[in-house]
Legacy VTK file of the C-alpha trace (Angstrom):
# vtk DataFile Version 3.0
C-alpha trace
ASCII
DATASET POLYDATA
POINTS 585 float
105.438 96.601 62.456
108.287 99.109 62.374
107.993 101.668 65.151
108.843 105.226 64.322
110.140 105.698 67.859
113.001 103.372 67.018
114.137 105.685 64.289
113.532 108.884 66.296
114.715 108.010 69.790
118.094 109.840 69.389
116.517 113.015 68.142
113.818 112.943 70.839
116.419 112.619 73.489
118.330 115.589 72.010
115.081 117.591 71.909
114.929 117.691 75.707
118.023 119.949 75.804
117.663 121.548 72.359
121.441 121.203 71.853
123.877 118.562 70.625
126.822 117.524 72.780
129.659 119.867 72.869
127.573 123.020 72.023
127.087 126.126 74.044
124.416 126.193 76.714
121.122 126.766 74.942
118.721 129.467 76.120
116.032 128.263 78.521
112.440 128.800 77.746
111.947 131.763 80.175
114.972 133.480 78.708
113.585 133.145 75.154
110.282 134.544 76.248
111.878 137.548 78.004
114.101 138.253 74.928
110.881 138.101 72.720
109.274 140.696 74.879
106.504 138.314 75.990
107.514 138.027 79.638
109.204 140.104 82.386
111.771 138.683 84.834
109.348 139.192 87.699
106.644 137.148 85.917
109.155 134.368 85.245
110.152 134.282 88.919
106.477 133.947 89.959
106.061 131.101 87.470
109.104 129.283 88.768
107.827 129.474 92.300
104.526 128.034 91.171
106.279 125.339 89.174
108.231 124.321 92.368
105.147 124.323 94.544
102.772 122.388 92.177
105.226 120.246 90.253
104.189 121.862 86.891
106.286 122.666 83.948
107.265 126.290 83.735
105.277 126.785 80.518
102.056 125.493 82.112
102.651 127.688 85.170
103.044 130.793 82.843
99.752 130.040 81.173
97.872 129.276 84.337
99.063 132.548 85.860
97.886 134.454 82.854
101.285 135.814 82.000
101.250 134.373 78.461
98.655 132.916 76.000
98.856 129.338 74.944
99.111 130.513 71.288
102.223 132.481 72.181
103.895 129.807 74.306
103.532 126.730 72.112
105.841 127.827 69.264
108.668 128.274 71.739
108.113 124.908 73.330
107.861 123.212 69.909
111.080 124.951 68.830
112.871 123.665 71.894
111.693 120.142 71.327
111.852 120.278 67.539
108.420 118.785 67.407
105.251 120.224 65.766
102.637 121.711 68.090
98.896 122.108 67.938
96.281 124.408 69.670
93.630 121.799 70.438
89.991 122.267 69.519
87.286 119.802 68.774
87.154 120.503 65.050
90.613 119.084 64.628
89.716 115.617 65.995
88.242 112.745 63.982
85.394 111.413 66.152
85.934 107.840 64.962
89.771 107.786 65.260
89.954 109.307 68.740
88.498 106.138 70.299
91.173 103.822 68.883
92.981 104.610 72.115
90.870 103.532 75.231
89.934 106.479 77.447
91.841 105.097 80.440
95.037 104.938 78.528
94.427 108.428 76.990
94.060 109.869 80.532
97.109 107.927 81.722
99.281 109.092 78.857
97.883 112.663 78.543
97.260 111.992 74.931
94.405 112.511 72.346
94.483 110.604 69.019
93.534 113.324 66.471
93.286 111.583 63.079
94.764 108.828 60.976
96.367 109.112 57.552
97.730 106.140 55.682
98.248 104.088 58.846
99.885 106.877 60.804
98.130 108.286 63.932
98.676 111.932 64.771
98.576 112.111 68.543
98.515 115.272 70.716
100.516 114.769 73.842
101.629 117.061 76.667
104.889 115.085 76.839
105.660 113.942 73.274
109.123 112.870 74.425
107.758 110.013 76.597
108.955 107.155 74.365
107.360 104.366 76.369
103.941 105.982 76.027
104.444 106.261 72.305
105.418 102.588 72.098
102.355 101.597 74.111
99.966 103.615 71.832
101.543 101.914 68.793
100.977 98.485 70.325
97.339 99.210 71.236
96.389 100.778 67.933
98.638 98.753 65.596
99.476 101.986 63.814
102.582 104.206 63.638
102.420 107.259 65.832
103.291 110.875 64.991
103.459 112.812 68.286
102.749 116.472 68.415
102.942 118.878 71.324
99.882 120.253 73.117
99.507 121.774 76.636
98.283 119.357 79.289
95.595 121.802 80.374
94.097 121.738 76.881
94.230 117.982 76.756
92.590 117.548 80.243
89.832 119.930 79.219
89.016 118.333 75.889
89.721 114.649 76.587
86.401 113.911 78.474
84.447 115.402 75.560
86.113 113.155 73.018
84.598 110.092 74.617
81.078 111.532 75.241
78.007 110.544 73.296
77.160 113.138 70.604
80.898 114.039 70.068
80.650 112.756 66.456
78.333 115.618 65.592
79.631 118.249 68.065
83.213 117.867 66.800
82.068 119.169 63.404
80.462 122.262 64.967
83.167 122.992 67.452
84.497 126.160 65.748
81.021 127.816 65.733
80.327 130.504 68.264
77.322 129.800 70.484
75.499 132.898 69.262
76.629 132.702 65.611
73.235 131.587 64.429
69.950 132.657 66.185
66.484 131.910 65.063
64.114 134.865 65.232
61.232 134.448 67.619
58.568 134.781 64.904
60.116 131.780 63.080
59.188 129.104 65.616
55.716 128.527 67.121
55.589 124.797 67.861
55.559 122.577 70.893
59.145 121.366 71.178
58.044 118.643 73.634
56.771 116.732 70.712
60.319 116.343 69.294
62.387 115.623 72.367
65.166 114.171 70.269
65.945 117.541 68.811
65.677 119.538 72.098
67.517 122.860 72.201
71.244 122.309 72.660
71.325 118.771 71.209
73.988 117.768 68.649
71.362 117.916 65.888
70.636 121.582 66.675
74.308 122.280 66.583
74.656 120.504 63.294
71.788 122.447 61.609
73.200 125.690 62.915
76.586 124.820 61.614
75.146 124.101 58.114
73.455 127.566 58.023
76.483 129.288 59.433
78.855 127.842 56.921
76.491 128.391 54.033
76.227 132.043 54.942
80.026 132.407 55.344
80.772 130.627 52.072
78.203 132.663 50.133
76.104 129.634 49.226
72.779 130.214 47.481
71.317 126.840 48.416
71.819 124.058 51.046
70.956 120.511 49.804
70.324 117.870 52.538
69.969 114.563 50.765
69.325 111.102 52.327
71.296 108.033 51.181
71.357 104.341 51.888
74.320 104.584 54.289
74.703 108.223 55.007
73.250 111.686 54.334
74.904 114.211 52.117
74.998 117.964 52.718
75.992 120.026 49.605
76.168 123.837 49.106
75.594 125.580 45.832
78.301 128.209 45.652
78.803 130.331 42.502
76.211 128.150 40.721
77.912 124.804 41.373
77.251 122.193 44.105
80.077 121.098 46.427
79.951 118.430 49.111
80.355 119.717 52.631
79.345 117.024 55.082
78.193 113.391 55.276
76.258 112.946 58.513
75.329 109.428 59.627
72.196 108.013 58.096
70.412 107.746 61.479
70.846 111.465 62.008
68.791 112.376 58.859
65.254 112.149 60.212
66.250 114.316 63.211
67.905 116.877 60.946
64.811 117.102 58.780
62.588 117.320 61.849
64.741 120.244 63.255
64.451 122.116 60.014
60.641 121.607 59.891
60.346 122.919 63.421
62.232 126.021 62.425
60.174 126.482 59.232
56.817 125.821 61.004
56.114 122.756 58.874
54.159 119.605 59.833
56.840 117.332 61.318
54.433 114.364 61.177
54.007 114.673 57.404
56.636 112.672 55.439
54.733 111.649 52.212
53.939 115.036 50.747
56.221 117.944 49.659
56.104 120.980 51.985
57.312 124.598 51.899
58.217 126.936 54.634
60.383 129.896 55.614
62.916 130.519 58.265
64.391 133.812 59.414
67.695 133.655 61.152
70.506 135.987 62.222
73.939 134.809 61.301
77.039 136.744 62.276
74.720 139.735 62.948
73.184 139.475 59.413
69.523 138.916 58.744
69.065 135.896 56.420
65.940 134.364 55.128
65.888 130.673 54.330
63.202 129.381 51.940
62.667 125.688 52.825
61.346 122.923 50.584
61.031 119.242 51.329
60.566 116.398 48.818
59.816 112.768 49.678
62.229 110.375 48.005
62.684 106.559 48.213
65.499 107.070 50.752
63.653 109.615 52.840
62.928 113.395 52.679
65.316 115.599 50.831
65.448 119.219 52.068
66.639 122.249 50.126
67.111 125.625 51.813
67.403 128.699 49.536
69.663 131.218 51.329
68.499 134.773 50.788
71.222 137.031 52.237
70.455 140.647 51.460
74.053 141.629 52.391
75.385 139.572 49.512
73.293 141.056 46.743
73.094 144.515 45.314
69.976 145.886 43.645
71.776 148.620 41.634
72.129 148.288 37.881
75.274 150.349 38.012
76.962 147.723 40.259
76.064 144.591 38.392
79.061 144.678 36.075
76.939 145.508 32.965
79.035 147.057 30.127
78.377 150.784 29.590
76.804 150.438 26.141
74.376 147.696 27.384
73.584 149.561 30.560
72.637 152.598 28.496
70.172 150.473 26.444
68.726 148.924 29.684
68.100 152.308 31.189
66.500 153.404 27.923
64.018 150.532 28.095
63.171 151.393 31.740
62.590 155.016 30.795
59.600 154.160 28.572
56.197 155.074 29.991
54.542 151.789 28.947
55.281 148.542 27.176
56.803 145.159 28.141
60.453 144.431 28.962
61.444 140.821 29.606
64.461 139.224 31.227
65.233 135.723 30.030
67.493 132.898 31.188
67.564 129.583 33.109
66.947 129.207 36.821
69.768 130.713 38.782
70.944 133.080 36.089
70.258 136.269 38.130
67.002 137.351 36.530
65.336 138.319 39.863
68.412 140.467 40.857
68.182 142.294 37.498
64.445 142.883 37.904
64.794 144.167 41.481
67.601 146.428 40.338
65.394 147.765 37.569
62.622 148.388 40.149
64.994 150.259 42.367
65.986 152.459 39.417
62.498 153.420 38.437
60.804 153.692 41.830
59.897 157.120 43.191
57.195 158.762 45.307
55.361 159.722 42.086
55.095 156.017 40.883
52.751 153.283 42.097
54.833 150.116 41.672
53.275 146.679 42.308
54.853 143.294 42.043
53.395 139.796 41.900
55.882 137.032 42.795
55.974 133.427 43.880
57.457 133.740 46.324
58.507 137.200 47.373
62.296 136.777 47.706
63.353 140.224 49.049
61.196 142.946 50.502
61.735 146.344 48.951
60.867 149.750 50.409
58.129 151.772 48.697
57.060 148.781 46.560
53.824 146.965 46.952
54.646 143.237 46.757
52.091 140.423 46.402
52.795 136.765 46.987
50.911 134.696 44.367
50.046 131.206 45.325
48.304 128.845 42.993
47.499 126.521 45.839
45.151 129.107 47.337
43.698 130.121 43.888
45.709 133.298 44.051
47.207 132.822 40.616
49.422 135.296 38.760
46.574 136.138 36.317
44.028 136.727 39.164
46.435 138.979 41.027
47.314 140.870 37.828
43.634 141.638 37.220
43.306 142.918 40.750
46.500 145.021 40.349
45.095 146.692 37.227
42.267 148.082 39.403
44.850 149.564 41.850
45.959 152.325 39.511
49.592 151.003 38.930
52.306 152.730 37.009
54.809 149.907 36.945
53.996 146.201 37.286
56.615 143.497 37.908
55.617 139.934 37.330
57.959 137.320 38.804
57.491 134.974 35.847
55.171 134.609 32.900
54.270 130.947 33.139
51.093 130.432 31.160
48.923 131.862 28.435
46.446 133.508 30.816
49.248 135.422 32.574
50.827 136.314 29.334
47.516 137.677 27.964
46.859 139.894 31.031
50.468 141.140 31.079
50.358 142.064 27.329
47.043 143.836 27.767
48.517 145.785 30.713
51.457 146.826 28.559
49.101 147.951 25.840
47.004 150.078 28.198
49.638 152.380 29.504
51.674 150.469 32.078
55.304 149.532 32.170
55.443 145.708 32.662
58.611 143.895 33.732
58.797 140.134 33.876
60.892 137.065 33.211
60.676 134.118 30.803
62.604 130.866 30.750
64.207 131.016 27.269
67.730 130.500 26.025
68.209 133.854 24.352
66.510 137.206 23.856
64.999 136.375 20.464
63.232 133.331 21.851
61.233 135.602 24.159
59.158 136.803 21.285
58.292 133.317 20.024
57.614 132.051 23.497
54.859 134.645 23.922
53.503 133.579 20.529
53.502 129.947 21.610
51.481 130.924 24.687
48.742 132.200 22.405
49.446 135.896 22.227
48.628 137.382 18.767
51.727 138.610 16.842
50.335 142.117 16.356
49.856 142.537 20.109
53.452 141.325 20.871
54.749 143.787 18.276
52.847 146.663 19.806
53.745 145.853 23.501
57.252 144.606 23.146
60.068 146.936 24.248
62.921 144.590 24.428
64.354 141.493 26.035
67.515 140.927 28.101
69.065 137.464 28.105
71.612 136.810 30.761
73.857 134.183 32.369
76.244 134.228 35.320
79.876 133.156 34.680
82.263 132.392 37.499
85.223 134.730 38.080
88.724 133.253 38.098
90.110 132.965 41.593
92.735 135.761 42.033
94.756 133.551 44.395
95.572 130.795 41.855
95.106 132.389 38.397
97.526 131.161 35.778
97.957 131.664 32.027
97.874 128.928 29.413
97.436 128.352 25.672
94.017 126.789 24.968
93.698 124.019 22.338
92.939 125.101 18.814
89.875 122.954 18.798
88.341 124.767 21.699
88.831 128.224 20.065
87.258 126.960 16.779
84.274 125.467 18.623
83.791 128.837 20.274
84.057 130.670 16.879
86.749 132.768 18.392
87.868 135.474 15.904
90.862 136.792 17.720
94.517 135.702 17.872
94.588 131.923 18.306
98.215 132.106 19.591
97.361 134.343 22.535
97.332 133.282 26.225
94.196 132.972 28.262
93.710 132.748 32.024
92.283 130.060 34.192
92.418 129.049 37.931
94.480 126.065 39.043
92.497 125.553 42.273
93.573 126.422 45.855
92.274 126.382 49.391
90.793 129.840 48.864
88.431 128.629 46.118
87.978 125.038 47.395
90.007 123.803 44.456
87.469 124.994 41.875
89.650 127.752 40.282
86.787 130.196 40.595
85.577 132.674 43.217
82.524 134.927 42.714
80.430 135.459 39.588
79.664 138.249 37.039
76.846 138.532 34.536
76.956 138.446 30.708
74.038 140.059 28.877
72.421 140.070 25.447
69.874 142.861 24.756
67.271 142.782 22.000
65.783 146.336 21.610
62.659 146.745 19.629
62.497 149.357 16.820
59.970 149.914 14.009
61.808 147.458 11.705
61.860 144.716 14.346
58.137 145.355 15.230
57.252 144.752 11.609
59.151 141.480 11.714
57.445 140.436 14.968
54.011 141.363 13.631
54.523 139.217 10.526
54.910 136.167 12.841
58.590 135.310 12.001
60.525 132.593 13.763
63.264 133.182 16.399
66.110 132.526 13.918
64.996 135.350 11.740
65.000 137.647 14.746
68.495 136.403 15.730
69.815 137.053 12.220
68.330 140.575 12.326
69.940 141.039 15.699
73.431 140.036 14.370
73.107 142.168 11.327
72.496 145.226 13.428
75.803 144.617 15.210
74.418 143.666 18.596
76.532 141.459 20.863
75.268 138.041 21.929
76.003 135.970 25.066
78.863 134.083 23.473
80.635 137.288 22.303
80.193 138.828 25.858
81.588 135.666 27.447
84.652 135.729 25.119
85.221 139.317 25.911
85.436 138.578 29.611
87.774 135.625 28.893
90.073 137.951 26.930
90.093 140.338 29.861
91.128 137.430 32.139
87.897 137.758 34.290
86.623 134.305 33.379
87.860 131.228 31.467
87.007 129.780 28.137
85.750 126.581 29.879
83.290 128.677 31.840
82.103 130.449 28.668
81.562 127.056 27.041
79.510 125.933 30.099
77.014 128.773 30.057
76.842 130.222 26.598
75.448 128.715 23.473
77.934 128.358 20.709
76.115 126.316 18.030
LINES 1 586
585 0 1 2 3 4 5 6 7 8 9 10 11 12 13 14 15 16 17 18 19 20 21 22 23 24 25 26 27 28 29 30 31 32 33 34 35 36 37 38 39 40 41 42 43 44 45 46 47 48 49 50 51 52 53 54 55 56 57 58 59 60 61 62 63 64 65 66 67 68 69 70 71 72 73 74 75 76 77 78 79 80 81 82 83 84 85 86 87 88 89 90 91 92 93 94 95 96 97 98 99 100 101 102 103 104 105 106 107 108 109 110 111 112 113 114 115 116 117 118 119 120 121 122 123 124 125 126 127 128 129 130 131 132 133 134 135 136 137 138 139 140 141 142 143 144 145 146 147 148 149 150 151 152 153 154 155 156 157 158 159 160 161 162 163 164 165 166 167 168 169 170 171 172 173 174 175 176 177 178 179 180 181 182 183 184 185 186 187 188 189 190 191 192 193 194 195 196 197 198 199 200 201 202 203 204 205 206 207 208 209 210 211 212 213 214 215 216 217 218 219 220 221 222 223 224 225 226 227 228 229 230 231 232 233 234 235 236 237 238 239 240 241 242 243 244 245 246 247 248 249 250 251 252 253 254 255 256 257 258 259 260 261 262 263 264 265 266 267 268 269 270 271 272 273 274 275 276 277 278 279 280 281 282 283 284 285 286 287 288 289 290 291 292 293 294 295 296 297 298 299 300 301 302 303 304 305 306 307 308 309 310 311 312 313 314 315 316 317 318 319 320 321 322 323 324 325 326 327 328 329 330 331 332 333 334 335 336 337 338 339 340 341 342 343 344 345 346 347 348 349 350 351 352 353 354 355 356 357 358 359 360 361 362 363 364 365 366 367 368 369 370 371 372 373 374 375 376 377 378 379 380 381 382 383 384 385 386 387 388 389 390 391 392 393 394 395 396 397 398 399 400 401 402 403 404 405 406 407 408 409 410 411 412 413 414 415 416 417 418 419 420 421 422 423 424 425 426 427 428 429 430 431 432 433 434 435 436 437 438 439 440 441 442 443 444 445 446 447 448 449 450 451 452 453 454 455 456 457 458 459 460 461 462 463 464 465 466 467 468 469 470 471 472 473 474 475 476 477 478 479 480 481 482 483 484 485 486 487 488 489 490 491 492 493 494 495 496 497 498 499 500 501 502 503 504 505 506 507 508 509 510 511 512 513 514 515 516 517 518 519 520 521 522 523 524 525 526 527 528 529 530 531 532 533 534 535 536 537 538 539 540 541 542 543 544 545 546 547 548 549 550 551 552 553 554 555 556 557 558 559 560 561 562 563 564 565 566 567 568 569 570 571 572 573 574 575 576 577 578 579 580 581 582 583 584
């Protein structure tokens, strides 16, 4: 093995003086700090006295006396030695690599092995110029060593932790403030003695808190905790796409699941049946609700936490990025005194946000507004919200019938799932109520035929139908790594692009700000089908969805694909993203 110390001995020796032979006397450390305005001559004199009394280095004496912060001192020391420096913290240390160097040797050398990359160990040392120490570490680990500077006080404080049990989990959560995540008192009412392995303060508690904290900070909508044969996987859904965050050891998975069940007031002894629960936490002084769902798999229980952060959503139609012409149509639909308006799209397309924004627009002290949802995601002021639950026989249809006896003006139904619910909702719209709901269809025209497929008579649909809003969420291009390019001609033809095929479009290259995805944030695209007398005649005659689509195009309305291409032309999203979410058959 070729030692790097053999190649760097001469430079390391020169680093002790910071000057080559024959040069002028270099400035000492204290002089540099005084010239930088970080130290006074009196403070330097005090540090020199302590250095002489305790046998410390002057830099360590300055930090210990409180005259300068470690973050301020290290750059000057590193510049003098011409060696990189590090401000040590647990999150920078690979728990598996650190133990390549026995603890006794680490304490003797004042060194912590931080991580290994391609056979090279990066080692934090308070004296990175001690060549015999470096040679010995290379011999013991059979790796090349890259020494970096760290204060001895930081090494002494952290080194014992690196060899403690549980460091493999705690190292991941080291950057988390102790009070960053707190569980509200009303979220836990169980006997913790039954789950001693996850007692408060254990590494598993820290790891679960870390997941929640990072999910909130990264704007994740869901946390997926999945068991595997050799390790678990933790993934976050950010901007509609999953990304891997952690891979805890396989033996930690049951304890992680148990901790979450404790927080969500689930049965920790039940592993064979799916369970649902709810957790209320405070993260960085923000109230966040977590909807918890467990699912038994062949490898163990999978857990999904839906993150409901009210601070990250807005229930204001004017702030959703809806184009002015479409916004005017939406507000027109909501101004109707009765009828049915539907929002369509797949799961995760923002339908609930649109409905809540509509409710916020129409609510007033003169209106009795009632919602039936499964579950109630966000609690709104001045709104009567009911949680439907088929498991307790409180179905959407049964709640709707009860609501109709409550003198409602506006009724919001979380989703029309079956014929019974569709029938009651249509009847409510025909009897003087404004009904808002969602359907899982690909476009606005399909909403009409979906109601027909559920058994609603065409003449009733025609009389009740106000309009349908189809929507998708496309990812915004990351402003930090946006770049222009010329798309392939085949892609433009596939998207039926009618503009200049020689123009440039924008996409993201990927950077640390967007986790190499090229995207950051999302914006909606919308397609609105508004009913008039002509369309009601078509609906009443029982036509298929394609006839309604053709009518929609002939009347100059924009569809999802056209709206996506408009955003791509403006450089807000990319053509690839439009292809991902919009239909272009």
